ZAGU-460370 format. One record per residue (C-alpha): residue in one letter; z, y, x. Coordinates in steps of 0.05 Angstrom, whole numbers, plus 5000, padded with zeros to 4 digits. Layout:
N
A  Z  Y  X
...
This chain:
330
M  6640  5383  6251
E  6707  5406  6248
I  6742  5382  6166
E  6818  5377  6180
P  6821  5451  6207
L  6781  5470  6133
K  6819  5425  6090
Q  6885  5458  6118
A  6864  5528  6109
A  6843  5502  6049
L  6909  5469  6024
A  6942  5531  6051
E  6895  5583  6006
L  6905  5538  5939
K  6995  5530  5955
S  6999  5600  5968
A  6961  5625  5897
A  7005  5669  5873
D  6994  5673  5790
L  6927  5630  5757
A  6869  5687  5774
A  6890  5680  5856
L  6875  5610  5840
E  6808  5613  5808
Q  6795  5662  5870
A  6814  5615  5908
K  6784  5550  5881
G  6730  5578  5874
S  6720  5603  5950
W  6734  5524  5973
L  6713  5488  5924
G  6661  5520  5894
P  6593  5520  5892
N  6582  5568  5940
G  6646  5570  5973
K  6671  5539  6045
F  6692  5461  6040
T  6627  5453  5996
A  6585  5487  6061
A  6614  5441  6096
A  6596  5376  6057
K  6523  5400  6064
Q  6520  5408  6130
L  6531  5322  6120
G  6465  5313  6126
A  6445  5336  6194
L  6496  5295  6225
P  6471  5244  6275
K  6459  5180  6241
E  6527  5139  6268
E  6574  5200  6251
R  6557  5197  6179
P  6598  5142  6151
A  6654  5169  6171
A  6641  5238  6160
G  6632  5228  6096
K  6687  5190  6086
L  6739  5250  6119
I  6699  5298  6067
N  6727  5253  6011
Q  6795  5248  6021
A  6797  5328  6037
K  6761  5340  5979
I  6815  5292  5928
E  6876  5325  5967
L  6859  5389  5947
E  6849  5374  5870
S  6909  5350  5873
A  6940  5419  5905
L  6897  5452  5859
A  6923  5408  5790
E  6996  5417  5826
R  6995  5484  5831
R  6956  5498  5760
S  7018  5463  5731
E  7072  5511  5769
L  7029  5569  5747
E  7028  5545  5685
L  7097  5521  5663
K  7125  5600  5706
S  7076  5635  5654
A  7100  5617  5603
L  7181  5619  5621
P  7208  5678  5587
K  7209  5748  5625
E  7284  5761  5642
A  7336  5705  5641
T  7361  5675  5577
D  7430  5668  5576
F  7451  5611  5540
T  7525  5622  5527
L  7493  5677  5460
P  7501  5634  5393
G  7441  5602  5368
R  7394  5635  5332
R  7360  5601  5266
R  7296  5615  5232
S  7308  5639  5154
L  7292  5602  5109
G  7243  5626  5044
K  7264  5630  4974
L  7225  5622  4908
H  7221  5689  4874
P  7276  5684  4809
L  7227  5686  4773
T  7203  5625  4787
Q  7266  5583  4791
V  7286  5607  4720
T  7200  5584  4699
E  7222  5514  4737
D  7281  5508  4697
I  7263  5536  4630
V  7206  5473  4649
R  7253  5405  4670
S  7290  5426  4595
F  7230  5421  4567
R  7212  5352  4602
K  7270  5317  4583
L  7255  5336  4514
G  7186  5296  4526
F  7137  5372  4519
A  7072  5371  4569
V  7053  5447  4608
A  6989  5484  4590
D  6960  5528  4623
G  6899  5574  4599
P  6855  5637  4614
E  6890  5709  4632
I  6819  5737  4610
E  6819  5723  4549
D  6777  5720  4478
E  6797  5761  4421
Y  6775  5700  4387
H  6824  5656  4426
C  6892  5709  4433
F  6883  5744  4349
D  6818  5709  4309
A  6853  5643  4310
L  6918  5655  4308
N  6917  5700  4244
T  6921  5774  4271
P  6882  5815  4225
A  6825  5863  4263
D  6870  5924  4234
H  6938  5891  4264
P  6977  5941  4319
A  6961  5898  4376
R  6903  5884  4370
D  6892  5973  4381
A  6872  6005  4453
Q  6939  6012  4454
D  6957  5959  4471
T  6910  5911  4495
F  6877  5917  4560
Y  6805  5910  4539
L  6760  5904  4592
N  6676  5920  4606
S  6638  5879  4582
E  6600  5860  4516
E  6649  5801  4506
R  6691  5850  4491
A  6737  5813  4545
L  6820  5827  4545
L  6883  5808  4586
R  6916  5761  4540
T  6975  5794  4506
H  7015  5735  4495
T  7005  5654  4511
S  6993  5637  4455
S  6918  5640  4467
V  6932  5568  4507
Q  6974  5535  4439
I  6894  5548  4404
R  6849  5519  4462
V  6902  5444  4463
M  6901  5443  4399
E  6805  5458  4391
K  6806  5393  4451
Q  6865  5341  4418
Q  6890  5322  4350
P  6964  5320  4342
P  7018  5307  4359
V  7014  5360  4403
R  7092  5381  4452
I  7066  5428  4490
I  7105  5483  4534
V  7056  5535  4564
P  7093  5591  4619
G  7053  5645  4648
R  7032  5723  4661
V  7019  5766  4604
Y  6994  5840  4603
R  7016  5900  4557
R  7002  5971  4559
D  7075  5986  4572
N  7094  6038  4594
P  7147  6013  4657
D  7212  6032  4640
A  7285  5975  4656
T  7267  5935  4605
H  7190  5955  4606
N  7134  5934  4647
P  7060  5917  4638
T  7060  5851  4672
F  7112  5802  4656
Q  7124  5727  4652
Q  7122  5699  4579
I  7130  5615  4558
E  7109  5592  4488
G  7118  5511  4460
L  7081  5492  4410
Y  7093  5421  4358
V  7044  5398  4315
D  7065  5335  4279
R  7082  5294  4206
G  7137  5323  4180
V  7160  5368  4241
T  7216  5421  4206
V  7258  5492  4225
G  7306  5439  4234
D  7267  5427  4297
L  7259  5474  4328
K  7337  5496  4314
G  7354  5441  4350
T  7304  5458  4401
V  7316  5524  4414
E  7380  5514  4419
F  7380  5456  4478
V  7345  5496  4511
F  7376  5557  4512
K  7447  5529  4519
E  7418  5490  4586
L  7395  5564  4602
L  7468  5606  4590
G  7520  5557  4584
E  7542  5516  4518
E  7582  5567  4504
I  7524  5624  4468
K  7520  5610  4409
I  7446  5625  4370
R  7427  5657  4294
F  7361  5666  4269
R  7335  5724  4232
P  7275  5733  4190
H  7217  5774  4206
Y  7143  5771  4213
F  7086  5744  4262
S  7023  5736  4232
Y  7016  5664  4265
T  7088  5629  4230
E  7102  5624  4175
P  7160  5617  4163
S  7183  5663  4221
Y  7247  5682  4261
E  7281  5739  4304
I  7321  5687  4343
D  7395  5723  4375
F  7449  5705  4420
S  7528  5724  4431
S  7573  5693  4479
A  7633  5722  4544
L  7557  5772  4569
T  7521  5806  4495
R  7607  5819  4490
K  7616  5845  4554
M  7545  5889  4548
G  7594  5914  4473
K  7541  5880  4433
E  7556  5815  4396
W  7488  5781  4383
L  7424  5806  4421
E  7356  5793  4413
I  7322  5734  4450
A  7265  5706  4428
G  7217  5702  4366
C  7194  5633  4322
G  7173  5611  4268
M  7138  5546  4228
V  7056  5551  4255
H  7011  5600  4198
P  6970  5538  4153
Q  6916  5595  4170
V  6928  5584  4252
F  6917  5498  4231
E  6854  5502  4198
K  6809  5553  4251
V  6828  5489  4300
G  6816  5443  4248
Y  6881  5403  4234
D  6898  5397  4168
P  6958  5430  4136
E  6982  5383  4097
T  6986  5335  4136
W  7012  5371  4203
S  7061  5410  4206
G  7099  5447  4272
W  7130  5507  4296
A  7131  5545  4358
F  7166  5598  4392
G  7172  5647  4449
F  7199  5685  4501
G  7194  5727  4552
I  7219  5697  4629
E  7249  5769  4657
R  7302  5764  4595
I  7326  5704  4619
A  7336  5722  4684
M  7367  5794  4671
I  7420  5766  4615
R  7422  5701  4679
Y  7428  5734  4729
N  7463  5802  4689
I  7395  5838  4735
S  7389  5915  4688
D  7325  5935  4698
I  7266  5888  4698
R  7213  5926  4754
L  7268  5893  4797
F  7227  5826  4797
Y  7158  5861  4818
E  7192  5920  4877
N  7178  5848  4933
D  7250  5888  4972
V  7280  5826  5006
R  7343  5849  4992
F  7348  5844  4923
L  7305  5770  4930
R  7353  5740  4987
Q  7416  5748  4928
F  7378  5690  4891
């Protein structure tokens, strides 16, 4: 049995394989079940008894050499296939992968949350698909209020009159239903109203509200909190004023205006920024709080409005167009 010539022929073919496909073909033709070397090994039983040990030893050694050559050539070809098809110029400047950034609205939201956390507020969350009770009834909003009209609210087709929440105030009701005072929460989240998109309106926008309920809470606590938060967000130089207003779920109610170099640059001395007030006694009664024992304040504002003021952005729609040229500036 001529083992050595077979081995040399197999080694030559394995080492000269041009690619991995050719290598696999060579492996099959020599070491496969029907391969030439395999066929030679099967002839071992036909040899005289005294020749079998020496022939078996030669076959085993040859097989080890062939498998070693196969593994070595496979490693060479895998490395070759992984190399770039064109030569690399290592003198060129390096290219770094660009890092992503948080959306500007997310950045502003996190800054607002950070300011409230300094005052001991916790973050609360609730469903965006709401019912009329939590969105309107429990907030002392009468059935004939314009906000409940289909022109302002997105109602879903269901028997329960489900709707997309028009403000995050509904979460305040859900929190007060589940726990007794004191309550100190902020509620950031997405809200929906049937507005036609323009430079200052969008059907979907972000809102954040604060609620503080305890014994002896006054308008003074409200004003102090508002001034602290907005000075942290917009700078120490801003001025804040409160104007009487009407909200169905607070009494008394106020609009909050602010004045700064930015508003004067816009040609306005004062710019409306938020709404607030002392929680209406009827709201407390709806959630089972005794209005003779507990008092509290609530205020809310649009996060887009803060971002537009902070970054001097003139059109709210820019936040939702997903144009990376705009977003990577922040």
